C-alpha positions as CSV (number, residue, x, y, z in Angstrom):
1,M,0.0,0.1,-0.2
2,K,2.9,2.3,0.9
3,K,4.5,1.7,-2.4
4,V,1.1,2.4,-4.4
5,F,0.9,5.8,-2.4
6,F,4.8,6.6,-3.0
7,L,4.2,6.1,-6.8
8,T,1.2,8.1,-7.1
9,L,2.9,11.0,-5.4
10,L,5.8,10.2,-7.5
11,A,3.8,10.4,-10.8
12,I,2.0,13.8,-9.6
13,F,5.1,15.0,-8.8
14,V,7.0,14.2,-12.4
15,M,3.9,15.7,-14.4
16,N,3.6,18.8,-12.6
17,D,5.4,21.6,-14.6
18,Y,7.3,23.9,-12.8
19,S,7.8,27.6,-14.1
20,Y,10.2,30.2,-12.0
21,G,10.1,28.1,-9.5
22,Q,6.5,27.9,-9.2
23,A,4.3,25.1,-9.3
24,L,1.2,25.7,-11.3
25,V,-1.6,23.7,-9.7
26,P,-5.1,23.9,-11.0
27,R,-7.5,24.3,-8.5
28,E,-11.1,24.7,-8.1
29,G,-12.7,28.1,-7.5
30,P,-15.7,29.3,-5.4
31,N,-17.6,29.7,-8.5
32,G,-16.8,26.2,-9.7
33,K,-14.7,27.0,-12.5
34,W,-11.1,25.8,-12.4
35,G,-7.7,28.0,-12.4
36,F,-4.2,27.2,-11.4
37,V,-2.3,28.6,-8.4
38,D,1.4,29.0,-7.1
39,E,1.3,26.3,-4.7
40,A,4.1,27.8,-2.7
41,A,2.5,31.1,-2.5
42,G,-1.2,29.9,-2.4
43,R,-1.7,32.7,-4.8
44,L,-4.1,32.7,-8.1
45,L,-1.9,33.0,-11.5
46,I,-4.8,32.1,-14.0
47,P,-8.1,32.7,-12.8
48,F,-10.9,30.7,-12.2
49,K,-12.7,30.4,-15.6
50,Y,-12.6,26.8,-16.8
51,D,-14.7,24.0,-16.9
52,A,-12.1,21.4,-15.8
53,A,-8.1,21.5,-16.0
54,D,-5.3,19.1,-15.7
55,G,-1.8,19.9,-14.4
56,F,1.4,21.6,-16.5
57,A,3.0,19.2,-18.7
58,E,6.0,20.0,-21.1
59,G,4.7,23.7,-20.4
60,L,1.0,23.3,-21.3
61,A,-2.1,22.3,-19.6
62,S,-5.1,20.8,-20.7
63,V,-8.2,23.0,-19.9
64,C,-11.7,22.8,-21.1
65,Y,-13.4,26.0,-21.7
66,E,-17.2,26.3,-22.7
67,G,-17.3,22.4,-23.2
68,K,-14.7,21.7,-25.2
69,W,-10.7,20.9,-24.5
70,G,-7.5,22.9,-25.4
71,F,-4.2,23.7,-24.1
72,I,-2.7,27.0,-22.5
73,D,0.6,28.1,-21.6
74,R,2.0,29.7,-18.2
75,N,0.5,33.0,-19.5
76,D,-3.2,31.8,-20.0
77,S,-2.8,32.1,-23.6
78,A,-4.9,29.6,-25.6
79,I,-1.6,27.8,-27.8
80,I,-4.0,24.7,-29.1
81,P,-7.6,25.8,-29.6
82,F,-10.4,24.5,-27.8
83,M,-12.3,22.1,-30.1
84,Y,-11.6,18.6,-29.0
85,E,-13.9,16.4,-26.7
86,W,-10.9,15.2,-24.3
87,V,-7.3,15.7,-24.3
88,D,-4.7,14.1,-22.4
89,H,-1.5,15.8,-20.9
90,F,1.8,15.7,-23.4
91,T,4.3,13.1,-22.9
92,G,7.3,13.1,-25.0
93,G,5.5,16.1,-27.4
94,L,2.4,13.8,-28.0
95,A,-1.0,14.3,-26.5
96,K,-3.7,11.8,-27.1
97,A,-6.8,13.8,-28.0
98,T,-10.3,12.7,-29.3
99,L,-12.1,14.5,-32.0
100,N,-15.5,13.6,-33.6
101,G,-15.8,10.9,-31.5
102,K,-12.5,9.8,-32.9
103,T,-9.0,9.2,-31.0
104,G,-5.7,10.5,-32.5
105,F,-2.5,12.4,-31.0
106,I,-1.6,15.7,-31.7
107,D,1.9,17.7,-31.2
108,Q,2.5,20.7,-29.2
109,T,1.6,23.1,-32.3
110,G,-1.8,21.1,-32.5
111,E,-0.9,19.6,-35.5
112,T,-2.4,15.9,-36.1
113,V,0.9,13.5,-35.8
114,I,-1.3,10.5,-35.5
115,P,-5.0,11.0,-37.4
116,F,-8.4,10.4,-35.4
117,K,-9.1,7.1,-36.8
118,Y,-9.4,5.2,-33.4
119,D,-12.5,4.1,-31.4
120,F,-9.7,3.8,-28.6
121,A,-6.1,4.5,-27.6
122,V,-4.1,4.1,-24.7
123,G,-1.6,7.4,-24.6
124,F,2.1,7.4,-24.4
125,T,2.2,8.2,-21.0
126,L,4.4,6.9,-18.0
127,G,3.8,4.0,-15.9
128,N,2.8,1.9,-19.0
129,V,5.5,-0.6,-20.0
130,F,4.2,-0.8,-23.7
131,S,4.1,3.3,-23.8
132,E,7.1,3.5,-22.4
133,K,8.7,1.8,-25.2
134,G,7.2,3.9,-27.6
135,F,3.7,1.9,-28.4
136,S,0.1,2.6,-27.7
137,M,-3.0,0.0,-27.8
138,V,-5.1,1.2,-30.3
139,S,-8.8,-0.2,-31.1
140,V,-11.0,0.2,-34.6
141,D,-14.1,-1.7,-34.4
142,G,-13.3,-3.7,-31.5
143,K,-10.4,-5.0,-33.0
144,Y,-7.1,-4.0,-31.3
145,G,-3.5,-3.8,-32.4
146,F,-0.3,-1.5,-31.3
147,I,1.2,1.4,-33.2
148,D,4.5,3.6,-32.5
149,R,4.7,7.0,-31.9
150,A,4.5,8.2,-35.6
151,G,1.3,5.8,-36.2
152,M,3.1,2.9,-38.0
153,E,1.1,-0.5,-37.4
154,I,3.2,-2.6,-35.2
155,V,0.9,-5.1,-34.5
156,P,-1.7,-5.2,-36.9
157,I,-5.3,-4.0,-35.8
158,K,-6.8,-7.3,-36.2
159,H,-6.6,-8.8,-32.7
160,T,-8.3,-9.6,-29.5
161,T,-7.0,-7.4,-26.7
162,E,-4.8,-10.5,-25.2
163,E,-3.4,-11.5,-28.7
164,A,-2.4,-7.8,-29.3
165,V,-0.8,-7.9,-26.0
166,Q,1.0,-11.1,-27.0
167,A,2.4,-10.0,-30.1
168,I,3.6,-6.8,-29.0
169,Q,5.8,-8.5,-26.1
170,E,6.7,-11.0,-28.9
171,F,7.9,-8.1,-30.9
172,I,9.5,-6.2,-27.9
173,N,11.4,-9.2,-27.1
174,T,13.0,-9.8,-30.5
175,Q,14.3,-6.0,-30.5
């Protein structure tokens, strides 16, 4: 139990982005909206105006504004427009996003790197053995496979979950 707690705290620490010695942490305000505070000083740096917010990662925070998700910088400037149904934080320059019911991956300029064609995808995040090796499990029409960070199919999308996992493990073991 202590190990799980420690690993959770470590993940939170690693995923928070520090700016000029300040930890910008999302907080819900008295109006029910979200903003960002300087954790150490307890001062509000980005106003409580977002429907939801995630922490900063790689210089950008995912926030929901008027029902759509996008990314802001530490100055509260919209860097990637609020147009997505959902977004994940950035890891290694890529963020998983959902647009028109399909999942794909974008870079820090908002350009699509891996097309929005998947029903499901696992992000390239810390803590996932396959993602840490540069692979994402994806699904289309109930079939599973794996892609790499460039969107190339490493394991064809034609398997059950178990078959896809077995195939990627075999692929990794041969590398």
